[in-house]
Biopython code that builds the backbone (N, CA, C, O; Angstrom):
import numpy as np
from Bio.PDB.StructureBuilder import StructureBuilder

atoms = [
    (1, "LEU", "N", (-7.325, 56.248, -44.879)),
    (1, "LEU", "CA", (-8.393, 57.069, -44.074)),
    (1, "LEU", "C", (-9.632, 56.066, -43.502)),
    (1, "LEU", "O", (-9.895, 56.107, -42.300)),
    (2, "LEU", "N", (-10.342, 55.214, -44.353)),
    (2, "LEU", "CA", (-11.121, 54.287, -44.055)),
    (2, "LEU", "C", (-10.521, 53.415, -42.600)),
    (2, "LEU", "O", (-11.174, 53.209, -41.577)),
    (3, "ALA", "N", (-9.170, 53.017, -42.858)),
    (3, "ALA", "CA", (-8.619, 52.367, -41.707)),
    (3, "ALA", "C", (-8.336, 52.985, -40.323)),
    (3, "ALA", "O", (-8.114, 52.411, -39.257)),
    (4, "LYS", "N", (-8.400, 54.276, -40.603)),
    (4, "LYS", "CA", (-8.610, 55.246, -39.347)),
    (4, "LYS", "C", (-9.997, 55.789, -38.816)),
    (4, "LYS", "O", (-10.215, 56.624, -37.938)),
    (5, "SER", "N", (-10.967, 54.990, -39.695)),
    (5, "SER", "CA", (-12.119, 55.512, -39.373)),
    (5, "SER", "C", (-12.603, 55.208, -37.385)),
    (5, "SER", "O", (-11.838, 54.528, -36.701)),
    (6, "ARG", "N", (-13.725, 55.737, -36.844)),
    (6, "ARG", "CA", (-13.659, 55.433, -35.359)),
    (6, "ARG", "C", (-13.878, 54.191, -35.195)),
    (6, "ARG", "O", (-14.043, 54.022, -33.987)),
    (7, "PHE", "N", (-14.005, 52.865, -35.952)),
    (7, "PHE", "CA", (-13.970, 51.538, -35.273)),
    (7, "PHE", "C", (-12.794, 51.090, -35.022)),
    (7, "PHE", "O", (-12.621, 50.249, -34.139)),
    (8, "VAL", "N", (-11.652, 51.651, -35.866)),
    (8, "VAL", "CA", (-10.553, 51.139, -35.890)),
    (8, "VAL", "C", (-9.278, 52.275, -35.466)),
    (8, "VAL", "O", (-8.101, 51.953, -35.625)),
    (9, "ALA", "N", (-9.621, 53.460, -34.980)),
    (9, "ALA", "CA", (-8.461, 54.527, -34.905)),
    (9, "ALA", "C", (-7.655, 54.015, -33.848)),
    (9, "ALA", "O", (-6.508, 54.459, -33.901)),
    (10, "ASP", "N", (-7.878, 53.200, -32.871)),
    (10, "ASP", "CA", (-6.481, 52.866, -32.133)),
    (10, "ASP", "C", (-5.981, 51.728, -32.779)),
    (10, "ASP", "O", (-5.266, 51.091, -32.005)),
    (11, "ARG", "N", (-6.067, 51.250, -33.820)),
    (11, "ARG", "CA", (-5.054, 50.304, -34.114)),
    (11, "ARG", "C", (-4.309, 50.588, -35.337)),
    (11, "ARG", "O", (-4.572, 51.549, -36.061)),
    (12, "GLU", "N", (-3.473, 49.832, -35.539)),
    (12, "GLU", "CA", (-2.298, 50.105, -36.705)),
    (12, "GLU", "C", (-2.790, 49.679, -37.899)),
    (12, "GLU", "O", (-3.607, 48.758, -37.918)),
    (13, "SER", "N", (-2.363, 50.287, -39.056)),
    (13, "SER", "CA", (-3.487, 49.886, -40.341)),
    (13, "SER", "C", (-2.146, 49.738, -41.385)),
    (13, "SER", "O", (-1.073, 50.338, -41.315)),
    (14, "ARG", "N", (-2.547, 48.835, -42.268)),
    (14, "ARG", "CA", (-1.553, 48.563, -43.670)),
    (14, "ARG", "C", (-2.455, 48.355, -44.884)),
    (14, "ARG", "O", (-3.565, 47.826, -44.921)),
    (15, "LEU", "N", (-1.703, 48.910, -45.905)),
    (15, "LEU", "CA", (-2.165, 48.794, -47.113)),
    (15, "LEU", "C", (-0.818, 47.829, -47.946)),
    (15, "LEU", "O", (0.373, 48.105, -48.088)),
    (16, "ARG", "N", (-1.539, 46.752, -48.339)),
    (16, "ARG", "CA", (-0.646, 45.940, -48.866)),
    (16, "ARG", "C", (-0.991, 45.374, -50.169)),
    (16, "ARG", "O", (-2.219, 45.345, -50.260)),
    (17, "PRO", "N", (-0.347, 44.853, -51.351)),
    (17, "PRO", "CA", (-0.574, 44.469, -52.691)),
    (17, "PRO", "C", (-1.042, 43.162, -52.161)),
    (17, "PRO", "O", (-0.677, 42.571, -51.144)),
    (18, "SER", "N", (-2.095, 42.765, -53.229)),
    (18, "SER", "CA", (-2.720, 41.448, -53.043)),
    (18, "SER", "C", (-3.142, 40.870, -54.303)),
    (18, "SER", "O", (-2.701, 41.417, -55.314)),
    (19, "TYR", "N", (-4.064, 39.670, -54.469)),
    (19, "TYR", "CA", (-4.333, 39.140, -55.542)),
    (19, "TYR", "C", (-5.892, 38.934, -55.470)),
    (19, "TYR", "O", (-6.372, 38.344, -54.502)),
    (20, "PHE", "N", (-6.623, 39.378, -56.407)),
    (20, "PHE", "CA", (-8.111, 38.630, -56.776)),
    (20, "PHE", "C", (-8.133, 38.918, -58.171)),
    (20, "PHE", "O", (-7.721, 39.872, -58.831)),
    (21, "PRO", "N", (-8.819, 37.665, -58.503)),
    (21, "PRO", "CA", (-9.031, 37.493, -60.022)),
    (21, "PRO", "C", (-9.545, 38.357, -60.555)),
    (21, "PRO", "O", (-9.135, 38.501, -61.707)),
    (22, "PHE", "N", (-10.501, 39.233, -60.165)),
    (22, "PHE", "CA", (-11.118, 40.177, -60.986)),
    (22, "PHE", "C", (-11.257, 41.268, -60.804)),
    (22, "PHE", "O", (-12.274, 41.932, -61.001)),
    (23, "THR", "N", (-9.751, 41.770, -60.205)),
    (23, "THR", "CA", (-9.127, 43.270, -60.237)),
    (23, "THR", "C", (-7.488, 42.985, -60.648)),
    (23, "THR", "O", (-6.867, 41.926, -60.561)),
    (24, "GLU", "N", (-7.066, 44.187, -61.078)),
    (24, "GLU", "CA", (-5.713, 43.842, -61.355)),
    (24, "GLU", "C", (-5.111, 45.361, -61.506)),
    (24, "GLU", "O", (-5.626, 45.819, -62.525)),
    (25, "PRO", "N", (-4.494, 46.046, -61.092)),
    (25, "PRO", "CA", (-3.774, 45.574, -59.681)),
    (25, "PRO", "C", (-4.866, 45.420, -58.413)),
    (25, "PRO", "O", (-5.968, 45.957, -58.516)),
    (26, "SER", "N", (-4.531, 44.720, -57.312)),
    (26, "SER", "CA", (-5.263, 44.542, -56.245)),
    (26, "SER", "C", (-4.583, 44.789, -54.925)),
    (26, "SER", "O", (-3.452, 44.314, -54.822)),
    (27, "VAL", "N", (-5.045, 45.411, -53.955)),
    (27, "VAL", "CA", (-4.535, 45.990, -52.726)),
    (27, "VAL", "C", (-5.552, 45.359, -51.441)),
    (27, "VAL", "O", (-6.759, 45.155, -51.571)),
    (28, "GLU", "N", (-4.800, 45.124, -50.260)),
    (28, "GLU", "CA", (-6.010, 44.800, -49.275)),
    (28, "GLU", "C", (-5.342, 46.047, -48.047)),
    (28, "GLU", "O", (-4.187, 46.471, -47.995)),
    (29, "VAL", "N", (-6.385, 46.369, -47.251)),
    (29, "VAL", "CA", (-6.373, 46.865, -45.643)),
    (29, "VAL", "C", (-6.388, 46.066, -44.600)),
    (29, "VAL", "O", (-7.238, 45.216, -44.333)),
    (30, "ASP", "N", (-5.430, 46.349, -44.003)),
    (30, "ASP", "CA", (-5.176, 45.340, -42.501)),
    (30, "ASP", "C", (-5.477, 46.103, -41.216)),
    (30, "ASP", "O", (-5.104, 47.273, -41.127)),
    (31, "VAL", "N", (-5.907, 45.715, -40.557)),
    (31, "VAL", "CA", (-5.551, 46.551, -39.424)),
    (31, "VAL", "C", (-4.947, 45.557, -38.303)),
    (31, "VAL", "O", (-4.987, 44.354, -38.562)),
    (32, "SER", "N", (-4.398, 45.972, -37.094)),
    (32, "SER", "CA", (-3.862, 44.876, -36.168)),
    (32, "SER", "C", (-5.142, 44.177, -35.375)),
    (32, "SER", "O", (-6.227, 44.709, -35.143)),
    (33, "CYS", "N", (-4.795, 43.097, -35.093)),
    (33, "CYS", "CA", (-5.612, 42.127, -34.159)),
    (33, "CYS", "C", (-6.121, 42.866, -33.000)),
    (33, "CYS", "O", (-5.338, 43.283, -32.146)),
    (34, "PHE", "N", (-7.549, 43.076, -32.908)),
    (34, "PHE", "CA", (-7.895, 43.600, -31.621)),
    (34, "PHE", "C", (-7.908, 42.644, -30.341)),
    (34, "PHE", "O", (-8.109, 43.156, -29.240)),
    (35, "LYS", "N", (-7.726, 41.439, -30.445)),
    (35, "LYS", "CA", (-7.528, 40.416, -29.566)),
    (35, "LYS", "C", (-6.086, 40.132, -29.111)),
    (35, "LYS", "O", (-5.997, 39.966, -27.895)),
    (36, "CYS", "N", (-5.098, 40.051, -29.705)),
    (36, "CYS", "CA", (-3.900, 39.925, -29.399)),
    (36, "CYS", "C", (-2.716, 41.158, -29.480)),
    (36, "CYS", "O", (-1.530, 41.070, -29.161)),
    (37, "LYS", "N", (-3.443, 42.317, -30.009)),
    (37, "LYS", "CA", (-2.670, 43.531, -30.143)),
    (37, "LYS", "C", (-1.357, 43.415, -31.277)),
    (37, "LYS", "O", (-0.289, 44.021, -31.184)),
    (38, "GLY", "N", (-1.783, 42.410, -32.424)),
    (38, "GLY", "CA", (-0.656, 42.090, -33.238)),
    (38, "GLY", "C", (0.168, 41.114, -33.073)),
    (38, "GLY", "O", (0.868, 40.632, -33.964)),
    (39, "LYS", "N", (0.129, 40.732, -31.804)),
    (39, "LYS", "CA", (1.280, 39.559, -31.430)),
    (39, "LYS", "C", (0.875, 37.940, -32.197)),
    (39, "LYS", "O", (1.756, 37.102, -32.388)),
    (40, "GLY", "N", (-0.391, 37.735, -32.522)),
    (40, "GLY", "CA", (-0.942, 36.826, -33.099)),
    (40, "GLY", "C", (-1.483, 35.836, -32.245)),
    (40, "GLY", "O", (-1.059, 35.551, -31.125)),
    (41, "CYS", "N", (-2.734, 35.174, -33.016)),
    (41, "CYS", "CA", (-3.718, 34.455, -31.934)),
    (41, "CYS", "C", (-4.711, 33.723, -33.008)),
    (41, "CYS", "O", (-4.628, 34.037, -34.195)),
    (42, "ASN", "N", (-5.595, 32.800, -32.595)),
    (42, "ASN", "CA", (-6.584, 32.366, -33.364)),
    (42, "ASN", "C", (-7.469, 33.026, -34.097)),
    (42, "ASN", "O", (-7.950, 32.580, -35.138)),
    (43, "VAL", "N", (-7.788, 34.342, -33.500)),
    (43, "VAL", "CA", (-8.540, 35.546, -34.399)),
    (43, "VAL", "C", (-7.799, 35.812, -35.542)),
    (43, "VAL", "O", (-8.362, 35.753, -36.635)),
    (44, "CYS", "N", (-6.520, 36.121, -35.452)),
    (44, "CYS", "CA", (-5.994, 36.881, -36.804)),
    (44, "CYS", "C", (-5.265, 35.861, -37.241)),
    (44, "CYS", "O", (-4.413, 36.314, -38.005)),
    (45, "LYS", "N", (-5.162, 34.522, -37.120)),
    (45, "LYS", "CA", (-4.716, 33.409, -37.777)),
    (45, "LYS", "C", (-3.230, 33.643, -37.527)),
    (45, "LYS", "O", (-2.373, 33.410, -38.380)),
    (46, "HIS", "N", (-3.000, 34.070, -36.430)),
    (46, "HIS", "CA", (-1.456, 34.235, -35.663)),
    (46, "HIS", "C", (-0.711, 34.868, -36.823)),
    (46, "HIS", "O", (0.401, 34.397, -37.062)),
    (47, "THR", "N", (-1.094, 35.735, -37.482)),
    (47, "THR", "CA", (-0.515, 36.832, -38.250)),
    (47, "THR", "C", (-0.308, 38.172, -37.675)),
    (47, "THR", "O", (0.617, 38.933, -37.958)),
    (48, "GLY", "N", (-1.431, 38.420, -36.690)),
    (48, "GLY", "CA", (-1.526, 39.688, -36.080)),
    (48, "GLY", "C", (-2.233, 40.717, -36.626)),
    (48, "GLY", "O", (-2.429, 41.780, -36.036)),
    (49, "TRP", "N", (-2.740, 40.387, -38.034)),
    (49, "TRP", "CA", (-3.682, 41.170, -38.627)),
    (49, "TRP", "C", (-4.834, 40.730, -39.317)),
    (49, "TRP", "O", (-4.812, 39.632, -39.872)),
    (50, "ILE", "N", (-6.156, 41.678, -39.362)),
    (50, "ILE", "CA", (-7.083, 41.214, -39.799)),
    (50, "ILE", "C", (-7.391, 42.088, -40.820)),
    (50, "ILE", "O", (-7.189, 43.300, -40.745)),
    (51, "GLU", "N", (-7.999, 41.375, -42.025)),
    (51, "GLU", "CA", (-8.382, 42.159, -43.391)),
    (51, "GLU", "C", (-9.569, 42.778, -43.160)),
    (51, "GLU", "O", (-10.444, 42.075, -42.655)),
    (52, "ILE", "N", (-9.860, 44.068, -43.431)),
    (52, "ILE", "CA", (-11.057, 44.493, -43.545)),
    (52, "ILE", "C", (-11.470, 44.966, -44.733)),
    (52, "ILE", "O", (-12.625, 45.375, -44.858)),
    (53, "LEU", "N", (-10.434, 44.976, -45.941)),
    (53, "LEU", "CA", (-10.881, 45.762, -47.359)),
    (53, "LEU", "C", (-10.116, 44.900, -48.157)),
    (53, "LEU", "O", (-9.081, 44.351, -47.783)),
    (54, "GLY", "N", (-10.735, 44.767, -49.471)),
    (54, "GLY", "CA", (-10.137, 44.358, -50.666)),
    (54, "GLY", "C", (-10.527, 45.330, -51.641)),
    (54, "GLY", "O", (-11.653, 45.811, -51.519)),
    (55, "ALA", "N", (-9.673, 45.771, -52.752)),
    (55, "ALA", "CA", (-9.842, 46.647, -53.930)),
    (55, "ALA", "C", (-8.559, 46.535, -55.029)),
    (55, "ALA", "O", (-7.436, 46.031, -54.994)),
    (56, "GLY", "N", (-9.356, 47.290, -56.030)),
    (56, "GLY", "CA", (-8.360, 47.104, -57.004)),
    (56, "GLY", "C", (-9.043, 47.423, -58.438)),
    (56, "GLY", "O", (-10.267, 47.540, -58.500)),
    (57, "MET", "N", (-8.255, 47.557, -59.555)),
    (57, "MET", "CA", (-9.013, 48.160, -60.788)),
    (57, "MET", "C", (-9.718, 46.785, -61.215)),
    (57, "MET", "O", (-9.374, 45.696, -60.757)),
    (58, "VAL", "N", (-10.782, 46.973, -62.179)),
    (58, "VAL", "CA", (-11.279, 45.643, -62.408)),
    (58, "VAL", "C", (-10.624, 45.642, -63.479)),
    (58, "VAL", "O", (-10.204, 46.609, -64.114)),
    (59, "HIS", "N", (-10.504, 44.240, -63.754)),
    (59, "HIS", "CA", (-9.616, 43.266, -64.760)),
    (59, "HIS", "C", (-10.226, 43.601, -66.135)),
    (59, "HIS", "O", (-11.432, 43.371, -66.229)),
    (60, "PRO", "N", (-9.840, 43.913, -66.806)),
    (60, "PRO", "CA", (-10.114, 43.894, -68.218)),
    (60, "PRO", "C", (-11.116, 42.969, -68.841)),
    (60, "PRO", "O", (-12.073, 43.335, -69.523)),
    (61, "ASN", "N", (-10.816, 41.783, -68.550)),
    (61, "ASN", "CA", (-11.609, 40.585, -69.023)),
    (61, "ASN", "C", (-12.904, 40.670, -68.423)),
    (61, "ASN", "O", (-13.860, 40.148, -68.995)),
    (62, "VAL", "N", (-13.087, 41.459, -66.988)),
    (62, "VAL", "CA", (-14.490, 41.184, -66.309)),
    (62, "VAL", "C", (-15.472, 42.288, -66.971)),
    (62, "VAL", "O", (-16.703, 42.309, -66.977)),
    (63, "LEU", "N", (-14.412, 43.327, -67.604)),
    (63, "LEU", "CA", (-15.050, 44.484, -68.421)),
    (63, "LEU", "C", (-15.595, 43.790, -69.762)),
    (63, "LEU", "O", (-16.771, 43.937, -70.094)),
    (64, "GLU", "N", (-14.881, 43.187, -70.361)),
    (64, "GLU", "CA", (-15.046, 42.729, -71.887)),
    (64, "GLU", "C", (-16.542, 41.726, -71.537)),
    (64, "GLU", "O", (-17.590, 41.830, -72.174)),
    (65, "MET", "N", (-16.322, 40.845, -70.464)),
    (65, "MET", "CA", (-17.454, 39.701, -70.258)),
    (65, "MET", "C", (-18.899, 40.379, -70.034)),
    (65, "MET", "O", (-20.012, 39.970, -70.364)),
    (66, "ALA", "N", (-18.569, 41.367, -69.469)),
    (66, "ALA", "CA", (-19.922, 42.411, -68.966)),
    (66, "ALA", "C", (-20.495, 43.218, -70.338)),
    (66, "ALA", "O", (-21.652, 43.637, -70.364)),
    (67, "GLY", "N", (-19.671, 43.374, -71.346)),
    (67, "GLY", "CA", (-20.158, 43.858, -72.505)),
    (67, "GLY", "C", (-19.678, 45.248, -72.702)),
    (67, "GLY", "O", (-20.244, 46.020, -73.476)),
    (68, "PHE", "N", (-18.524, 45.602, -71.928)),
    (68, "PHE", "CA", (-17.716, 46.789, -72.159)),
    (68, "PHE", "C", (-16.575, 46.713, -72.721)),
    (68, "PHE", "O", (-15.810, 45.756, -72.607)),
    (69, "ASP", "N", (-16.320, 48.008, -73.561)),
    (69, "ASP", "CA", (-14.899, 47.941, -73.982)),
    (69, "ASP", "C", (-13.989, 48.434, -73.378)),
    (69, "ASP", "O", (-13.886, 49.661, -73.365)),
    (70, "ALA", "N", (-13.106, 47.657, -72.732)),
    (70, "ALA", "CA", (-12.091, 47.569, -71.858)),
    (70, "ALA", "C", (-11.250, 48.530, -72.429)),
    (70, "ALA", "O", (-10.558, 49.094, -71.582)),
    (71, "GLN", "N", (-11.074, 48.915, -73.596)),
    (71, "GLN", "CA", (-10.137, 49.853, -74.204)),
    (71, "GLN", "C", (-10.590, 51.053, -73.715)),
    (71, "GLN", "O", (-9.811, 51.905, -73.287)),
    (72, "ARG", "N", (-11.980, 51.218, -73.746)),
    (72, "ARG", "CA", (-12.571, 52.722, -73.279)),
    (72, "ARG", "C", (-13.181, 52.895, -72.121)),
    (72, "ARG", "O", (-13.673, 53.986, -71.831)),
    (73, "TYR", "N", (-13.226, 51.905, -71.357)),
    (73, "TYR", "CA", (-13.763, 51.763, -70.032)),
    (73, "TYR", "C", (-12.803, 51.414, -68.985)),
    (73, "TYR", "O", (-11.872, 50.716, -69.387)),
    (74, "SER", "N", (-12.792, 51.741, -67.665)),
    (74, "SER", "CA", (-12.226, 51.197, -66.523)),
    (74, "SER", "C", (-13.294, 51.343, -65.433)),
    (74, "SER", "O", (-14.304, 52.045, -65.462)),
    (75, "GLY", "N", (-12.774, 50.385, -64.293)),
    (75, "GLY", "CA", (-13.626, 50.519, -62.817)),
    (75, "GLY", "C", (-12.705, 50.335, -61.753)),
    (75, "GLY", "O", (-11.505, 50.057, -61.758)),
    (76, "PHE", "N", (-13.525, 50.550, -60.833)),
    (76, "PHE", "CA", (-12.853, 50.245, -59.286)),
    (76, "PHE", "C", (-13.324, 49.563, -58.651)),
    (76, "PHE", "O", (-14.441, 50.069, -58.538)),
    (77, "ALA", "N", (-13.325, 48.593, -58.015)),
    (77, "ALA", "CA", (-14.047, 47.459, -57.086)),
    (77, "ALA", "C", (-13.167, 47.404, -55.762)),
    (77, "ALA", "O", (-11.942, 47.395, -55.641)),
    (78, "PHE", "N", (-14.106, 47.373, -54.875)),
    (78, "PHE", "CA", (-13.853, 47.119, -53.584)),
    (78, "PHE", "C", (-14.946, 46.605, -52.942)),
    (78, "PHE", "O", (-16.116, 46.652, -53.321)),
    (79, "GLY", "N", (-14.358, 45.957, -51.636)),
    (79, "GLY", "CA", (-15.542, 45.268, -50.700)),
    (79, "GLY", "C", (-15.081, 45.140, -49.116)),
    (79, "GLY", "O", (-14.067, 44.661, -48.608)),
    (80, "MET", "N", (-15.791, 45.521, -48.772)),
    (80, "MET", "CA", (-15.461, 45.668, -47.087)),
    (80, "MET", "C", (-16.547, 44.401, -46.223)),
    (80, "MET", "O", (-17.723, 44.069, -46.373)),
    (81, "GLY", "N", (-15.300, 43.906, -45.178)),
    (81, "GLY", "CA", (-16.219, 42.985, -44.398)),
    (81, "GLY", "C", (-16.915, 43.791, -43.158)),
    (81, "GLY", "O", (-16.318, 43.902, -42.087)),
    (82, "PRO", "N", (-17.903, 44.215, -43.319)),
    (82, "PRO", "CA", (-18.627, 44.494, -42.166)),
    (82, "PRO", "C", (-18.535, 43.620, -40.942)),
    (82, "PRO", "O", (-18.393, 44.126, -39.829)),
    (83, "ASP", "N", (-18.603, 42.502, -41.098)),
    (83, "ASP", "CA", (-18.591, 41.466, -40.044)),
    (83, "ASP", "C", (-17.329, 41.773, -39.628)),
    (83, "ASP", "O", (-17.377, 41.538, -38.420)),
    (84, "ARG", "N", (-16.291, 42.133, -39.870)),
    (84, "ARG", "CA", (-14.962, 42.549, -39.161)),
    (84, "ARG", "C", (-14.740, 43.715, -38.584)),
    (84, "ARG", "O", (-13.974, 43.931, -37.645)),
    (85, "ILE", "N", (-15.526, 44.594, -39.245)),
    (85, "ILE", "CA", (-15.676, 45.880, -38.626)),
    (85, "ILE", "C", (-16.690, 46.005, -37.176)),
    (85, "ILE", "O", (-16.676, 46.827, -36.260)),
    (86, "ALA", "N", (-17.513, 44.852, -37.425)),
    (86, "ALA", "CA", (-18.473, 44.864, -36.179)),
    (86, "ALA", "C", (-17.546, 43.974, -34.866)),
    (86, "ALA", "O", (-17.560, 44.304, -33.681)),
    (87, "MET", "N", (-16.986, 43.116, -35.291)),
    (87, "MET", "CA", (-15.998, 42.310, -34.616)),
    (87, "MET", "C", (-15.106, 43.400, -33.827)),
    (87, "MET", "O", (-15.026, 43.412, -32.599)),
    (88, "LEU", "N", (-14.536, 44.188, -34.557)),
    (88, "LEU", "CA", (-13.469, 45.315, -33.771)),
    (88, "LEU", "C", (-14.253, 46.140, -33.030)),
    (88, "LEU", "O", (-13.722, 46.445, -31.963)),
    (89, "LYS", "N", (-15.493, 46.682, -33.243)),
    (89, "LYS", "CA", (-16.157, 47.965, -32.670)),
    (89, "LYS", "C", (-16.672, 47.306, -31.073)),
    (89, "LYS", "O", (-16.664, 47.880, -29.985)),
    (90, "TYR", "N", (-17.126, 45.832, -31.430)),
    (90, "TYR", "CA", (-17.719, 45.357, -30.357)),
    (90, "TYR", "C", (-17.005, 44.003, -29.334)),
    (90, "TYR", "O", (-17.403, 43.277, -28.423)),
    (91, "GLY", "N", (-15.696, 44.208, -30.142)),
    (91, "GLY", "CA", (-14.751, 42.920, -29.084)),
    (91, "GLY", "C", (-15.124, 41.778, -29.529)),
    (91, "GLY", "O", (-14.729, 40.932, -28.727)),
    (92, "ILE", "N", (-15.728, 41.258, -30.463)),
    (92, "ILE", "CA", (-16.452, 39.741, -30.793)),
    (92, "ILE", "C", (-15.330, 39.171, -31.115)),
    (92, "ILE", "O", (-14.586, 39.827, -31.844)),
    (93, "GLU", "N", (-14.980, 38.097, -30.770)),
    (93, "GLU", "CA", (-13.859, 37.317, -30.680)),
    (93, "GLU", "C", (-13.832, 36.083, -31.827)),
    (93, "GLU", "O", (-12.792, 35.504, -32.140)),
    (94, "ASP", "N", (-15.128, 35.787, -32.388)),
    (94, "ASP", "CA", (-15.360, 34.615, -32.939)),
    (94, "ASP", "C", (-16.126, 34.983, -34.570)),
    (94, "ASP", "O", (-17.325, 34.707, -34.603)),
    (95, "ILE", "N", (-15.801, 35.302, -35.285)),
    (95, "ILE", "CA", (-16.533, 35.678, -36.663)),
    (95, "ILE", "C", (-17.905, 34.776, -36.933)),
    (95, "ILE", "O", (-18.917, 35.103, -37.553)),
    (96, "ARG", "N", (-17.591, 33.520, -36.252)),
    (96, "ARG", "CA", (-18.905, 32.536, -36.775)),
    (96, "ARG", "C", (-19.847, 32.894, -36.022)),
    (96, "ARG", "O", (-20.880, 32.293, -36.317)),
    (97, "HIS", "N", (-20.004, 33.830, -34.908)),
    (97, "HIS", "CA", (-21.336, 33.819, -34.288)),
    (97, "HIS", "C", (-22.093, 34.472, -34.923)),
    (97, "HIS", "O", (-23.309, 34.347, -34.777)),
    (98, "PHE", "N", (-21.423, 35.529, -35.985)),
    (98, "PHE", "CA", (-22.721, 35.955, -36.980)),
    (98, "PHE", "C", (-23.551, 35.223, -37.588)),
    (98, "PHE", "O", (-24.705, 35.628, -37.725)),
    (99, "TYR", "N", (-23.151, 33.967, -38.095)),
    (99, "TYR", "CA", (-23.687, 33.155, -38.878)),
    (99, "TYR", "C", (-24.280, 31.834, -38.298)),
    (99, "TYR", "O", (-24.511, 30.813, -38.945)),
    (100, "THR", "N", (-24.506, 32.047, -36.847)),
    (100, "THR", "CA", (-24.958, 30.944, -36.084)),
    (100, "THR", "C", (-26.317, 30.786, -35.987)),
    (100, "THR", "O", (-26.906, 29.711, -35.870)),
    (101, "ASN", "N", (-27.005, 32.341, -36.059)),
    (101, "ASN", "CA", (-28.450, 32.623, -35.775)),
    (101, "ASN", "C", (-28.681, 32.293, -34.202)),
    (101, "ASN", "O", (-29.761, 31.753, -33.961)),
    (102, "ASP", "N", (-27.930, 32.508, -33.233)),
    (102, "ASP", "CA", (-28.126, 32.193, -31.881)),
    (102, "ASP", "C", (-28.599, 33.445, -31.215)),
    (102, "ASP", "O", (-27.917, 34.439, -30.965)),
    (103, "VAL", "N", (-29.862, 33.252, -30.965)),
    (103, "VAL", "CA", (-30.756, 34.740, -30.325)),
    (103, "VAL", "C", (-29.943, 34.952, -29.130)),
    (103, "VAL", "O", (-30.082, 36.072, -28.637)),
    (104, "ARG", "N", (-29.283, 34.314, -28.648)),
    (104, "ARG", "CA", (-28.357, 34.770, -27.389)),
    (104, "ARG", "C", (-27.482, 35.702, -27.470)),
    (104, "ARG", "O", (-27.257, 36.549, -26.605)),
    (105, "PHE", "N", (-26.904, 35.576, -28.605)),
    (105, "PHE", "CA", (-25.628, 36.490, -29.409)),
    (105, "PHE", "C", (-26.443, 37.723, -29.818)),
    (105, "PHE", "O", (-25.931, 38.799, -29.511)),
    (106, "LEU", "N", (-27.626, 37.758, -30.460)),
    (106, "LEU", "CA", (-28.188, 38.745, -30.926)),
    (106, "LEU", "C", (-28.942, 39.651, -29.868)),
    (106, "LEU", "O", (-29.209, 40.844, -30.012)),
    (107, "GLU", "N", (-29.228, 38.862, -28.790)),
    (107, "GLU", "CA", (-29.612, 39.863, -27.873)),
    (107, "GLU", "C", (-28.844, 40.784, -27.140)),
    (107, "GLU", "O", (-29.316, 41.687, -26.449)),
    (108, "LYS", "N", (-27.400, 40.487, -27.336)),
    (108, "LYS", "CA", (-26.519, 41.632, -26.786)),
    (108, "LYS", "C", (-26.431, 43.019, -27.744)),
    (108, "LYS", "O", (-26.131, 44.130, -27.306)),
    (109, "PHE", "N", (-26.715, 42.750, -28.959)),
    (109, "PHE", "CA", (-27.017, 43.901, -29.875)),
    (109, "PHE", "C", (-28.274, 44.767, -29.756)),
    (109, "PHE", "O", (-28.255, 45.940, -30.127)),
    (110, "LYS", "N", (-29.362, 44.194, -29.242)),
    (110, "LYS", "CA", (-30.486, 44.644, -28.738)),
    (110, "LYS", "C", (-30.450, 45.577, -27.686)),
    (110, "LYS", "O", (-31.140, 46.594, -27.635)),
    (111, "ALA", "N", (-29.336, 45.077, -26.546)),
    (111, "ALA", "CA", (-29.041, 45.949, -25.240)),
    (111, "ALA", "C", (-28.214, 47.010, -26.120)),
    (111, "ALA", "O", (-28.244, 47.995, -25.383)),
    (112, "VAL", "N", (-27.703, 47.276, -26.932)),
    (112, "VAL", "CA", (-26.727, 48.137, -27.176)),
    (112, "VAL", "C", (-27.684, 49.465, -28.091)),
    (112, "VAL", "O", (-27.374, 50.657, -28.086)),
    (113, "GLU", "N", (-28.690, 48.952, -28.709)),
    (113, "GLU", "CA", (-29.514, 49.781, -29.019)),
    (113, "GLU", "C", (-30.519, 50.364, -28.202)),
    (113, "GLU", "O", (-30.942, 51.507, -28.376)),
    (114, "ASP", "N", (-30.991, 49.415, -27.115)),
    (114, "ASP", "CA", (-31.879, 50.509, -26.000)),
    (114, "ASP", "C", (-30.802, 51.105, -25.174)),
    (114, "ASP", "O", (-31.414, 51.862, -24.420)),
    (115, "ARG", "N", (-29.646, 51.181, -24.918)),
    (115, "ARG", "CA", (-28.639, 52.098, -24.733)),
    (115, "ARG", "C", (-28.563, 53.423, -25.306)),
    (115, "ARG", "O", (-28.082, 54.364, -24.675)),
    (116, "GLY", "N", (-29.032, 53.534, -26.508)),
    (116, "GLY", "CA", (-29.326, 54.481, -27.275)),
    (116, "GLY", "C", (-27.701, 54.833, -28.492)),
    (116, "GLY", "O", (-27.526, 55.784, -29.254)),
    (117, "GLU", "N", (-26.786, 53.625, -28.206)),
    (117, "GLU", "CA", (-25.849, 53.709, -29.313)),
    (117, "GLU", "C", (-26.405, 52.802, -30.580)),
    (117, "GLU", "O", (-27.325, 51.991, -30.682)),
    (118, "THR", "N", (-25.485, 53.284, -31.435)),
    (118, "THR", "CA", (-25.566, 52.327, -32.946)),
    (118, "THR", "C", (-24.828, 51.393, -33.007)),
    (118, "THR", "O", (-23.722, 51.263, -32.482)),
    (119, "THR", "N", (-25.702, 50.313, -33.997)),
    (119, "THR", "CA", (-24.961, 49.349, -34.149)),
    (119, "THR", "C", (-24.657, 49.391, -35.633)),
    (119, "THR", "O", (-25.149, 50.227, -36.392)),
    (120, "CYS", "N", (-23.826, 48.449, -35.994)),
    (120, "CYS", "CA", (-23.230, 48.223, -37.411)),
    (120, "CYS", "C", (-24.511, 47.828, -38.241)),
    (120, "CYS", "O", (-24.414, 47.571, -39.441)),
]
sb = StructureBuilder()
sb.init_structure("model")
sb.init_model(0)
sb.init_chain("A")
sb.init_seg("    ")
for serial, (resi, resn, name, xyz) in enumerate(atoms, 1):
    if name == "N":
        sb.init_residue(resn, " ", resi, " ")
    sb.init_atom(name, np.array(xyz, "f"), 0.0, 1.0, " ", f" {name:<3s}", serial, name[0])
structure = sb.get_structure()
């Protein structure tokens, strides 16, 4: 459902098993790359896919370390990469732009707001 949100509605998506040390079992949601349309490029590290979400059941050891009885309690953890969603929505080809503090890059988002559109 998330993978078919308005940001990635025109992309293929997949749910696949994964590994995270703090969850067991774990899964990831991927969408087809916006730049190469799934053929493979530098943006998707030549896989054709971009991970947008990781999730899983909280590992019992994590619960125990937090002071909860893992026999009595369980939990679900998830994390979404808003930077990757913004890349998909706005056609940004390099994720590093988000972390350079380049005013020229940030000014592009002001123009989006001035047009009455919403930003991430």
